[in-house]
Backbone bond lengths (Angstrom), bond angles and torsions (degrees), N, CA, C in turn:
res aa  C-N    CA-C-N  psi(-1)  N-CA   C-N-CA  omega(-1)  CA-C   N-CA-C  phi
1 M - - - 1.454 - - 1.526 108.82 -
2 E 1.297 116.63 130.16 1.456 122.26 178.23 1.521 109.43 -79.30
3 M 1.337 116.34 133.09 1.454 119.71 178.55 1.521 109.73 -74.45
4 S 1.298 115.74 137.01 1.456 121.72 178.63 1.523 109.66 -74.96
5 D 1.323 115.68 154.81 1.455 120.39 177.79 1.516 112.11 -98.53
6 A 1.329 118.32 17.38 1.459 121.39 179.40 1.525 110.59 -61.19
7 I 1.318 116.73 -39.02 1.463 120.98 174.09 1.522 106.07 -94.60
8 E 1.315 115.56 123.58 1.463 121.31 -172.93 1.524 112.12 -64.38
9 K 1.332 115.32 130.21 1.464 121.24 173.93 1.523 107.37 -88.25
10 V 1.328 116.61 131.44 1.461 121.01 -177.99 1.520 110.33 -125.95
11 N 1.334 115.15 161.39 1.460 120.80 171.93 1.530 107.95 -102.55
12 R 1.313 116.86 179.70 1.469 121.16 -176.07 1.532 111.77 -58.37
13 R 1.302 117.06 -44.31 1.470 120.20 -177.74 1.532 111.05 -63.44
14 M 1.326 116.09 -45.26 1.466 120.40 178.18 1.523 110.29 -63.09
15 F 1.329 116.22 -41.05 1.461 121.48 179.04 1.528 110.65 -58.28
16 E 1.324 116.60 -47.48 1.464 120.62 -178.56 1.527 111.29 -62.29
17 R 1.332 117.31 -40.00 1.465 120.57 177.27 1.525 111.25 -64.51
18 M 1.330 115.97 -44.08 1.469 119.93 -179.21 1.523 110.87 -65.86
19 L 1.316 116.75 -37.03 1.457 121.23 179.38 1.528 110.60 -61.05
20 E 1.324 116.50 -37.55 1.464 121.35 178.80 1.529 112.41 -73.95
21 R 1.331 117.33 -33.44 1.460 121.45 -170.09 1.520 115.27 -102.39
22 T 1.330 117.69 -10.11 1.459 120.89 -173.92 1.519 110.14 -112.54
23 N 1.323 116.53 127.34 1.463 120.43 -178.86 1.518 112.90 -69.40
24 H 1.325 117.18 -41.22 1.468 121.70 -176.95 1.522 108.41 -128.62
25 L 1.333 115.29 106.85 1.457 121.45 -174.97 1.522 109.51 -124.13
26 A 1.329 116.24 123.53 1.466 121.95 175.81 1.524 107.20 -106.93
27 V 1.328 116.32 123.53 1.460 121.65 -173.54 1.522 109.85 -114.96
28 L 1.322 115.81 124.15 1.458 120.89 173.68 1.519 107.96 -98.15
29 F 1.326 116.06 113.16 1.458 121.50 171.50 1.521 106.03 -87.28
30 Y 1.328 117.02 126.61 1.459 120.05 -174.99 1.525 110.32 -149.09
31 S 1.321 114.72 175.11 1.457 122.02 174.63 1.518 108.25 -137.62
32 K 1.312 116.92 134.44 1.462 120.30 177.58 1.523 111.28 -76.75
33 N 1.322 117.58 -24.48 1.456 120.44 -169.58 1.518 115.34 -98.12
34 D 1.304 118.27 -46.72 1.469 119.49 -170.39 1.527 112.79 -122.16
35 C 1.317 116.06 43.61 1.463 120.65 -178.51 1.520 109.06 -139.71
36 K 1.324 115.90 100.61 1.467 118.79 -175.75 1.526 113.09 -70.52
37 N 1.323 118.93 -23.12 1.467 121.35 -178.94 1.528 113.88 -95.90
38 C 1.310 118.07 -8.22 1.468 120.55 -176.03 1.523 112.40 -61.50
39 D 1.326 117.62 -43.56 1.467 120.04 179.33 1.519 111.23 -61.14
40 K 1.331 116.54 -41.39 1.468 120.95 -179.20 1.527 110.85 -64.20
41 V 1.322 116.12 -45.65 1.469 120.66 -179.34 1.524 110.12 -64.21
42 L 1.318 116.98 -44.97 1.460 120.39 179.94 1.525 110.95 -61.58
43 E 1.307 116.44 -41.50 1.468 120.73 178.62 1.532 111.16 -59.70
44 E 1.323 117.16 -42.57 1.472 120.91 178.94 1.525 111.31 -68.54
45 L 1.324 117.85 -40.64 1.466 120.75 179.14 1.524 111.21 -64.21
46 E 1.316 116.71 -36.15 1.459 119.32 -179.75 1.523 111.82 -66.87
47 K 1.315 117.43 -22.96 1.468 120.85 176.51 1.527 111.53 -67.54
48 I 1.330 117.32 -28.03 1.468 120.87 -177.85 1.524 113.04 -109.59
49 D 1.325 117.60 3.11 1.459 121.74 -176.19 1.525 112.75 -58.61
50 D 1.323 117.75 -45.29 1.470 120.07 -178.98 1.523 111.59 -64.37
51 E 1.328 116.67 -40.92 1.468 120.52 177.58 1.524 110.60 -64.38
52 A 1.322 116.71 -40.25 1.461 120.62 178.94 1.525 110.22 -63.98
53 D 1.329 116.88 -44.45 1.470 120.46 177.19 1.524 110.88 -57.00
54 A 1.325 116.42 -43.39 1.465 121.10 -179.87 1.525 111.53 -63.83
55 A 1.337 116.89 -28.52 1.465 121.77 179.29 1.527 111.89 -89.93
56 G 1.331 117.06 3.29 1.456 120.51 178.08 1.516 114.36 86.29
57 I 1.325 117.37 17.10 1.468 121.83 178.64 1.520 108.05 -106.98
58 K 1.310 116.28 121.71 1.463 121.95 -179.78 1.522 109.04 -96.83
59 F 1.331 116.90 123.06 1.462 122.40 174.54 1.522 109.22 -93.78
60 I 1.331 116.29 135.27 1.458 121.80 171.65 1.520 108.12 -137.19
61 K 1.330 115.33 162.33 1.461 120.30 175.80 1.519 108.13 -128.79
62 I 1.334 115.09 145.72 1.458 119.96 -179.47 1.520 109.54 -143.71
63 E 1.314 114.59 139.18 1.457 122.03 177.96 1.525 107.02 -112.60
64 D 1.335 116.38 85.48 1.463 122.55 -176.93 1.525 107.56 -149.79
65 N 1.324 116.24 96.05 1.466 120.67 -176.04 1.521 112.84 -61.73
66 Q 1.332 117.64 -37.08 1.458 120.48 179.96 1.528 110.72 -65.40
67 L 1.309 117.08 -44.40 1.466 120.90 178.19 1.522 110.39 -63.23
68 A 1.318 116.57 -41.52 1.467 120.34 177.64 1.524 110.00 -57.06
69 K 1.323 117.32 -46.03 1.471 121.10 179.82 1.526 111.09 -62.43
70 E 1.338 116.98 -37.08 1.466 120.85 178.35 1.527 111.27 -62.15
71 F 1.323 117.06 -26.41 1.463 122.14 178.14 1.523 112.04 -98.19
72 G 1.331 116.78 11.61 1.460 120.60 176.46 1.515 114.28 79.77
73 V 1.321 116.76 18.90 1.465 121.50 179.45 1.521 108.46 -99.03
74 F 1.333 115.90 121.04 1.463 119.91 -178.67 1.522 112.64 -122.16
75 A 1.331 117.50 -3.51 1.463 121.70 177.59 1.525 108.30 -134.22
76 L 1.312 115.30 137.59 1.460 120.62 -178.40 1.514 110.61 -111.70
77 P 1.302 117.91 149.22 1.458 128.71 -1.47 1.523 110.98 -78.47
78 A 1.316 115.56 158.99 1.468 121.08 177.51 1.522 108.59 -145.59
79 L 1.317 115.40 143.05 1.463 121.33 -179.92 1.508 108.95 -116.54
């Protein structure tokens, strides 16, 4: 299953900028290759993405294992 781009995929630099500029940021740490539940979680999050945007919550997704570890995330997917 191809992941939808409804939730913006960002890199580390974009993430850091958004973290500074966005009051409410929900980050999905995921992996395209070795995460059997990532597609399922992303699919469910995309169902509520528009409602979250309307409430001022920005959803983003990032595939960066080192950054995930810096935030205490050791298992994927994680929000």
